[in-house]
C-alpha positions as CSV (number, residue, x, y, z in Angstrom):
1,M,10.6,3.2,-1.6
2,R,9.5,5.9,-4.0
3,L,10.1,3.6,-6.9
4,I,8.1,0.8,-5.4
5,K,5.2,3.1,-4.5
6,G,5.2,4.9,-7.8
7,G,5.4,1.7,-9.8
8,S,2.7,-0.1,-7.9
9,S,0.5,3.0,-8.1
10,R,0.8,3.0,-11.9
11,I,0.0,-0.7,-12.2
12,I,-3.0,-0.5,-9.9
13,R,-4.4,2.6,-11.7
14,Q,-4.1,0.8,-15.0
15,E,-5.7,-2.4,-13.8
16,F,-8.4,-0.8,-11.8
17,P,-9.4,2.6,-13.4
18,E,-12.6,2.6,-11.4
19,L,-10.6,3.4,-8.2
20,Q,-10.0,6.9,-9.6
21,E,-13.3,8.1,-8.2
22,F,-12.1,7.1,-4.6
23,L,-8.8,8.9,-4.8
24,W,-8.1,12.3,-3.4
25,G,-5.9,14.4,-5.6
26,D,-2.9,12.9,-7.5
27,S,-1.6,10.7,-4.7
28,F,-2.4,7.1,-4.5
29,W,-0.3,6.2,-1.5
30,A,0.3,8.2,1.7
31,D,3.7,10.1,1.9
32,G,5.2,7.8,4.6
33,Y,5.8,4.1,5.0
34,F,6.2,1.6,7.8
35,V,9.3,-0.4,8.3
36,S,10.1,-2.9,11.1
37,T,11.6,-6.3,11.6
38,H,9.2,-9.2,11.6
39,S,10.0,-10.2,15.2
40,T,8.9,-6.9,16.7
41,V,5.6,-6.2,14.8
42,T,2.3,-7.4,16.0
43,E,-1.0,-7.2,14.3
44,D,-2.0,-4.5,16.7
45,I,1.0,-2.3,15.8
46,I,0.1,-2.6,12.1
47,K,-3.6,-1.8,12.7
48,D,-2.6,1.2,14.8
49,Y,-0.3,2.5,12.0
50,I,-3.0,2.2,9.4
51,R,-5.6,3.9,11.6
52,N,-3.3,6.9,12.2
53,Q,-2.6,7.6,8.6
54,A,-3.7,11.1,7.7
């Protein structure tokens, strides 16, 4: 997961340098990540996960 998040962060920062003003510190992504099977995840579960990121 670290490789995916690190690589995608680098690509996004290169393609959209204007996002830098909206970032806090050096981190682009939150420390954690969400994993579940497709049959158990509802839209409400994903929305709740996103809302509770700190």
